C-alpha positions as CSV (number, residue, x, y, z in Angstrom):
1,X,62.0,-51.5,-80.2
2,X,59.7,-51.7,-83.3
3,X,56.0,-52.1,-82.8
4,X,56.1,-55.2,-85.0
5,X,58.2,-56.9,-82.4
6,X,55.2,-56.9,-80.0
7,X,53.1,-58.8,-82.5
8,X,53.8,-62.5,-82.3
9,X,53.7,-63.1,-86.1
10,X,55.5,-59.9,-87.0
11,X,58.9,-60.9,-85.7
12,X,60.0,-63.2,-88.5
13,X,58.4,-63.0,-91.8
14,X,55.3,-60.8,-91.2
15,X,53.1,-63.9,-91.7
16,X,50.7,-65.4,-89.2
17,X,51.8,-68.8,-87.8
18,X,49.9,-71.8,-89.1
19,X,47.7,-72.0,-86.0
20,X,46.0,-68.7,-87.0
21,X,45.1,-70.1,-90.4
22,X,42.3,-72.2,-89.0
23,X,44.1,-75.6,-89.1
24,X,44.0,-76.0,-85.3
25,X,40.5,-77.3,-84.2
26,X,41.0,-76.0,-80.7
27,X,41.7,-72.5,-81.9
28,X,38.7,-72.7,-84.2
29,X,36.5,-73.8,-81.3
30,X,37.9,-70.9,-79.2
31,X,37.1,-68.4,-81.9
32,X,33.5,-69.8,-82.3
33,X,32.9,-69.6,-78.5
34,X,34.2,-66.0,-78.5
35,X,31.9,-65.1,-81.4
36,X,29.0,-66.7,-79.6
37,X,29.6,-64.6,-76.5
38,X,30.1,-61.4,-78.5
39,X,26.8,-62.0,-80.3
40,X,25.0,-62.7,-77.0
41,X,26.4,-59.7,-75.2
42,X,25.7,-57.4,-78.2
43,X,22.0,-58.2,-77.8
44,X,21.8,-56.7,-74.2
45,X,20.7,-53.1,-73.8
46,X,23.7,-51.0,-72.6
47,X,21.9,-47.7,-72.5
48,X,20.3,-46.0,-69.5
49,X,17.8,-48.0,-67.4
50,X,15.2,-45.2,-68.1
51,X,15.1,-46.3,-71.7
52,X,12.6,-49.0,-70.7
53,X,12.0,-51.7,-68.2
54,X,11.7,-54.6,-70.7
55,X,14.0,-54.7,-73.7
56,X,13.7,-57.7,-75.9
57,X,15.7,-55.8,-78.5
58,X,18.5,-53.4,-78.2
59,X,16.7,-50.2,-77.2
60,X,13.4,-51.0,-75.6
61,X,10.0,-51.9,-77.1
62,X,7.9,-50.4,-78.3
63,X,10.1,-48.0,-80.2
64,X,9.0,-44.4,-79.7
65,X,9.5,-41.0,-81.3
66,X,9.2,-38.0,-79.1
67,X,8.8,-34.4,-80.4
68,X,8.3,-31.2,-78.5
69,X,6.9,-27.8,-79.2
70,X,6.4,-24.8,-76.9
71,X,3.0,-26.0,-75.8
72,X,3.0,-29.8,-76.0
73,X,4.9,-33.1,-76.2
74,X,4.0,-35.7,-78.8
75,X,4.9,-39.3,-78.3
76,X,4.4,-41.8,-81.1
77,X,4.9,-45.5,-80.4
78,X,5.2,-48.3,-83.0
79,X,3.0,-51.2,-82.0
80,X,2.5,-53.3,-85.1
81,X,0.1,-56.2,-84.9
82,X,-1.6,-54.8,-81.8
83,X,-5.0,-53.2,-81.2
84,X,-6.1,-50.5,-78.8
85,X,-7.5,-53.0,-76.3
86,X,-4.0,-54.6,-75.9
87,X,-2.4,-51.4,-74.8
88,X,-2.6,-49.5,-71.5
89,X,-1.4,-45.9,-71.2
90,X,-0.7,-44.4,-67.8
91,X,0.5,-41.0,-66.7
92,X,1.9,-40.7,-63.1
93,X,4.4,-38.2,-61.6
94,X,5.4,-36.9,-65.1
95,X,6.2,-40.4,-66.3
96,X,4.3,-41.9,-69.2
97,X,3.9,-45.6,-69.0
98,X,3.0,-47.8,-72.0
99,X,2.2,-51.4,-71.2
100,X,0.4,-54.3,-72.7
101,X,0.7,-57.7,-74.1
102,X,1.2,-59.0,-77.7
103,X,-0.2,-62.5,-78.1
104,X,1.0,-65.1,-80.5
105,X,-1.3,-65.8,-83.4
106,X,0.0,-69.4,-83.8
107,X,0.1,-72.4,-81.5
108,X,3.8,-71.9,-80.8
109,X,5.0,-75.0,-82.9
110,X,6.4,-72.9,-85.7
111,X,9.7,-71.0,-85.8
112,X,9.2,-67.3,-85.2
113,X,11.6,-64.3,-84.6
114,X,8.6,-62.0,-83.8
115,X,8.2,-60.6,-80.3
116,X,5.3,-61.9,-78.2
117,X,4.6,-61.3,-74.5
118,X,4.2,-58.5,-72.0
119,X,5.9,-55.2,-72.3
120,X,6.3,-52.0,-70.3
121,X,8.0,-48.9,-71.3
122,X,8.4,-45.9,-68.9
123,X,9.2,-42.5,-70.5
124,X,10.1,-39.6,-68.2
125,X,8.6,-36.5,-69.7
126,X,10.5,-33.8,-67.9
127,X,7.4,-31.5,-67.8
128,X,4.2,-31.3,-65.9
129,X,1.4,-32.0,-68.3
130,X,-2.3,-31.1,-68.2
131,X,-3.7,-34.6,-67.4
132,X,-7.3,-33.8,-68.4
133,X,-6.3,-32.6,-71.9
134,X,-4.1,-35.6,-72.9
135,X,-5.3,-37.2,-76.2
136,X,-4.5,-40.6,-77.6
137,X,-5.1,-42.0,-81.1
138,X,-4.4,-45.3,-82.7
139,X,-4.1,-46.0,-86.4
140,X,-2.1,-48.4,-88.6
141,X,0.0,-49.8,-85.7
142,X,1.0,-46.3,-84.4
143,X,-0.1,-45.1,-81.0
144,X,0.1,-41.2,-80.9
145,X,-0.2,-39.3,-77.6
146,X,-0.5,-35.5,-77.4
147,X,0.4,-34.2,-74.0
148,X,-0.2,-30.5,-73.5
149,X,2.4,-28.9,-71.2
150,X,1.1,-27.2,-68.0
151,X,1.6,-23.4,-68.6
152,X,2.6,-22.9,-64.9
153,X,5.3,-25.6,-65.2
154,X,6.6,-23.8,-68.4
155,X,7.0,-20.5,-66.5
156,X,9.1,-22.3,-63.8
157,X,11.9,-23.0,-66.2
158,X,14.8,-20.6,-65.7
159,X,17.7,-20.2,-68.1
160,X,21.0,-20.1,-66.4
161,X,23.7,-18.0,-68.2
162,X,27.1,-19.6,-68.6
163,X,30.1,-17.4,-68.0
164,X,33.9,-17.9,-68.0
């Protein structure tokens, strides 16, 4: 059996039947409904729940960049249009929490694709940090946190050799 025999329009003349050309209104409606569901489902976050509790976009908000050195972690969060007073930063059990609220600047009668509302983002650090030495700065819509690693926690890390 040829693979083309399994395709409904490949049996006769390798052309799609007329219902696939868009002349059937029910098929057109069916395609539009499928497209609507595909677009809607694509907007949900399918990654790990630790990515963030609230996700108005596809990967959590605010977007973060995390870098690590031997002595510290640096977390930079993009929070455009916000001020320091709108953001709360918490550190508990080696989990960094960013939360706050972005308020609308208009009365809500205009069309807007911008995000407004409350947000919370939990970021597991994976290291014990020195709470009293954590520093936070805010400039140009970027919140930057410097979290020094606890030297005792660093020494607890043990490398496990892999053998055959």
